[in-house]
N, C-alpha and C positions, 0 to 999 in steps of 0.2 A: 403247249408251252410248259416250261419247267415250273416247279413249285415256287421258286424264289425269283421269278422274272419280274421286272419293274416295267410298268406301262407308261409310255410318254403321252403327252397331251394329244398328239396327232392320232395315235392308236385309239385312245379313248373316244375322240371325236368321231372317228370312222365307225366305231361300233354303235355310238349313239345315232349316227345317221342311218345305219342299217335298221336300227330299232324304229326310228321314225318313218322309215320307208315300208312299214307294215310287217317286218320280220319279227318273230316272237323272241322274247328274252331267253326262253329255253333253247331254242335253236341256235341263237348266237352264242350262248354259253357253251353248248356242246361243240359247236364248230370251231370256236377260237380258244377254248380251254380256259375260260374265265368263270368265276362264280356268278350266280344270278344276283347275289346281294351287291357285289361290286358293280355290276352293270346297272343295277337300280340306282346306286349312289351316283354313278357318272351321269345318268340321265337327269337326276335332280340338279346336279351341279351346273348343267348347261341349259336348264329350263329357264325360260325368259320370264321376267317380271316387269310389268308396266307400272311406273311410278306415277305420282300425281301430276307431274309436269310432262307426262307422256314419254318420258325417257325409258328406254328398255334396257334392263340389265339382267344378266344371268345370276343364278343363285350363288355361283362361285365368286362373281364380282362383288356381290353384296357382302359375302362373308369376308372378302379381302378388305372392303371398306370398313366393315365393323371392327376387324382386327387392327387396322391402322388407327381408327378412332380410339379404340381402347388403349393403344400404345401412346397416343398423344395425351389422352386423359391422365395416364399414369405419369408421364413426364411432367405435366403441369402440376400434378399433386406432389411430386417429388420436389419441384422447385419451390412450392409453397411451404412444405414441411421443413425443407433445409434452411430456409431463411438466409440464403446466400445471395448477396447483391452481385452486380456484374464485376465489381473490382475486388471481390473477396479473395483473400490469400489462399494459397494451395493448402495450407494447414487447416484453415477454417473449412474448406470444402471436404478434406479428408475426414475431419471430425464429424461433419454432417453425414457422410457415407457410413461411418462407424455407428452413428446414432440410429440410422434408419435401416441397418443391415438385416434386422429381423422382420421388416415389413416389405422390403423389395429385394429383388436379386441384386447382388453386389455388382455384377456386370452391367446391369441397367443403371444403377446409381452412379457408377464410375463414368458411363457414357454420357448421362444427362448432365452431371456436374463437372465433366471434363477433367477427370482425375485418372492418372495412369494407374491401372490395376496393380501392377508390380510395385509401384511406389506406395500404394495403400497397404498392401500386405507387409512390405518391409517396415513401414512406419509403425504398424500396430502389432505385428507378429514377429518381426525380425529382432536381432539383438539391439539393445539400447546403446546409443552413441555415448562415448565417455563425457562429452560436454553436456548432454542431457542429464546424465547421472549426477554430474557436479551441480547443475542447476537445481535439481531436485533436492540435493543435500543443502545447497545454499538457501533455498526457500524454507526448509525446515529450520535452519539456524536463524534466519531473519525473523520468522514467526516466533521462535522461542525467545530471542533477545528482545524483540519488540514488546511481547507480552510480559516478560519478566520485569521489564522496566515501565510497566503500566502505560504503554503506548506513548511514551514521551520522546523517544529518540528518533532522529532523522537519519538520512542516508550516511553521512560522514561518521556519525557516532555509532552506527551499527556496523559499518565496515571495519572500524578499528578493532573491536573484540573478535571479529571473525578472523582477522589477520593474526592478532596476538595470542588469543586464547585457543583458537582451533588450528592455527598454522596454515591457513589457506591463502594462496596468493590471488587476490581479487582487487579490482579497482572500484571506485565509487560509481562509475558509470554503469558497470554491470549490475551492481547492487540496486541502483536506481531503476534500471529496466525491469529487474525481477520484482521489485516492490510495486512497480506500476502495474504489472500483470496480476499481482495478488490483491489489488483493490483495498489496500490498507487505508484507514482514515488519515487524511492529511492534517497537519498542524498549522494553525494560523501564524503568519509571520508579519502581520501588519505592524508597521512602525508608528508609534505614537507621535503626534505633532505637539510641539511646545512653542510657546510664544515668549521671547525674551523680554524680561521686565527689568526696568531700572528703578532703583529706590535710593533714597539718600541714606548714607551711612553715619550712624551716631558713634560707632566704635570702629577702631582700626581692625579689620578682619581680613588678614592676608590669605591668599591662596598659595600655600606652600607646595601643594602637590603638582599643580600646573599640568594636570592630565597625564602625568608620568606614571602609568599604571603597571609598568614592569618592575619587579623587584627581584633581587638576587638572593635574598635570605628571608626566612620567616621572621615574623614579629618585628619588622622594621616599619611597615606602613599598614595601618588599618583604616577601613572606611566604615561609616555607619549611616543608617537611614531608617525611617519608619514608613509603614503603610497600613492601610485600614482594610478590614475584612468584615463582610456583612453576615449577620446571624439573625435568627428570629427574635432575639432579645436586644437587638441593636448592633452597632458597630463595636468591634474589638480591634486592637492595634498591636502590630508586630514590630519590634525593634530588633535589628541584627547588627553584629559586628563582623566584618569580613576582612580576612588577611589577603592582601593583594598578591603575595608571593604565589600561593597555590589556588587562589580564589576560594579559600575555605571559610565556611561560616564558623567562627570560633566561639560565638555566643549569640543567643537569641532569647527573647522573652515576649510573652503575649499578655496584655492587660486590657481592662475595660476603659482605661483612661489614657489619653495621650499627653502625659505630663513628664516633668523632669525625673520623677521617681522611676518611671519605666526605663528611661535612659540610664540612670545611675545603677539600677539593678543589673541591666545588661552589661554595662561597662565593668562593674565589679565582678560579675561572673566571668567575663573574658580575662581580666587581670588574674583572678584566682586560678583559672584553668591554664593559662599560657605562661604566666610569670615573665612578662617581657622585660628586656633591659631598658635602661633609661634612654631618653631621646627618641622614643617611638613617636611616629607621626600619625595623628588621628584626624582624618578628614571627614567632615560632615557638611550638611547644607546650613543655611542661616535661619532655620526654624527657631521659634522663640524658646523651645525646650532646650535646644543645644546652646543657646546664648544665655541660659539661666546661670545665676551666680554659682549655685552648688555644682553644676556640671563643670564649669570652668575651673572652679577650685579643685575638684576631683582630679582633673587632668594636670593642673599645676603642681599639686602635691606629689604626683608620681612622675614629675619631670617629662610629661608628654607635650609635644608641640601640637597645638590645635590649628588645623587648616580648614578654610571655609570655601565653599563654592561661591561663584559670582551670583548675585541676586537673580532668581528666576531662571537659572541656567543649569539644567539637570545634567548636561554632558560632563560637567566637572566631576560628577559622582556617577559616571556611566556604568561602572562595573556593578555597583550595588543596585542601581536602577534595573540593569539587565537581569540580575538575580531575581528581583521581585517580578519582573515580566515572566520569567520561566516558571517561577513558583506558582503564579496564578494560572498560567497557561497549562502547565503540566499537572497541577494538583487542585488548587483552590477553586478555580472557575468551573471545575467539573463536578463539584459537589455542593450540597445544600447543608448548611450548618444550623443547628438549633441553638447552641450556646457556646460559651468560652471553652468548655472542656473538649468539645468535639474539634474546635479549631486547634487547640494545643496538640491533640493527638495527631491530627493531619499534618501539622507543621513538623512535629517530631518525626513522623514516618518519612516525610519528604527529605528533611535535612539530614537526620542521623541515619536513616535507612537507605537513602538513595543518593542525594546530592553529594555529600562529602565522601562516602565510600565507593560509589559506583558510577556516578554520572561523568562521562568523558567531557573534558573541557578543551576547547580549541586553543586557549592560551597556554595549556599544559601539554601541548602536542597530543591531545586526546587522551591524557591520563586524568583519572579522577583526582580531586584535591588531596585525599588521603594517600593515594598512590604517589603523587608527586612529592609530598613531604617525606614519605617513607624512603623514596629514592634519594632525596637530598641528604637525609640523615645517614643512610647506609654508605653513601659516597664520602661523607664527611669523616666517618670513623675509620 
């Protein structure tokens, strides 16, 4: 027989039968043109082995069983390593194939995890799709904007600068999906609950604002309120004055006492900085500090109309209350303060460095307060 002849199973079995019928290996090898080593191997393959349960198998059958068992063990190992459940998406399975590519054959991985091999190679080694490239760019911008603003902005306020500053046409739903895959920390949006309280009125304290929070010009309606901040040395108190036109904080002061002097210094700073016209409306709550004689006299001397919220009804001053909510949520509640100086520095950084110049506001069509005022004055000239 030729050097490159292949022998089928029937031919091998016939030679083995000749050997088992007392013919020598040397004679069989010479007569049929096969090597003695090949004949020896064939004899071993068909040799019978009796198992513990008296079952008789050939060596070849045992090797086939061992091969099949090794294959099943590898498949089970792949399923454990891949951590893919029965409803795993195709992308998850392809990522598992790519992770295990140096431990198992890719063809085996694709077969076990039911991934099309051509799809795998196209996904990881083919040209990147334009939508994938844009998503990668958007993720980088989201990460940059989110961290530039100290993790304060949500989906809508991140979408706006991507559209305006980077000129990319995207919607909030797409930004939301991308942010969800990035596992960014979520911000609390719990709404505080208030109980309406009724008290007797000793003085006529009219509500001139009537929750009309939209203004067409700056310096026509201001609101003011106070809040407390905890430090290691005790509570300190923040008073602000907010212009409803652009939701801008026009004045703020921090002190260790919540008294009328804190309010007067905040009001004086706002008047000096803004120089408002007469008949400005100043809306506050009915705290004893705002009802003090010196505070009322200050407003009367400057021809300001004082407006008061209903007793125990914070919704009448909702804009200022909302500012305090985001101030604490986005800055103060994240930090621990030792003293008044650290609080002043934190409030300064938030209001003057972030809120007024950079924080998008829904009432301003997602413009920052400074941006809305700048737009108003540029259109007026």
